[in-house]
N, C-alpha and C positions, 0 to 999 in steps of 0.2 A: 684778468676777469678782478671785477671787485666784486666789494662785496655786497652789492646791488644786484650783478649780475648772480652770483650764488643766489640770492634770496630767489630772484625773478624766474633761475631755472626751477630753482627747488620746487617754489610757486605752482609750474608747469611741468613739474611732474618728474625732473630730472631726479636722477640716483645718488647717489654720495659719489660713488664711483665713477659713471661716466662726468662729473662734475670735480673730481678728484683727477681726472685723463687730460678734461680739459687743461684746468690749473696747473700741471707739470710736477704734481705734488703728490704728498699722501693723506689729503683731505680723509679719503673711507675710511683710513687707519686713524685716524688722530680724532676723539673728541673735542683736543681744545683746538683744532684749529677749525672744524665743524663749527664749534660755538663762538669762535672770532667768526668769521665769514657768513654763516649763516645762522645770526641772532631771534630769539623764539619771537614768532611771529602771533603777535597781538590779535590779528582776526583767531588762528586757528586755538585760542589758550581762549575768548572769548565763547567760542563754538564747544568746546571739549566743555565750559564752567555749564554752560548750561542743559546741555546734554547730563550732565549729572544734575542737575536739579530737577531735571526732569526725570530721570531714573532715581533719586531719591523720593519723587512726589509717588511716582510707581510704584516702589518699595513699598512704600509706608501705606498706600490704598490695599497695597494684599497681605499685608501683615494677618499671620496668622494670630485669634484669637481677638480680633481687632472689633470693636462691635459698632454697629454698626448704627 
């Protein structure tokens, strides 16, 4: 299984342990292997960035002592 298979399996909900078993290696125990075979998912990065913006706006709106 190549990198694309790992990315697809992770996106589909497979655990690192399950992928490690399929690949017959120590992916689950090795951060280096995880970074190699399952690189950053741009869609997830963008989702988290959007969540941060939303959270920041909520925190600013509810900040104590803020003038209305």
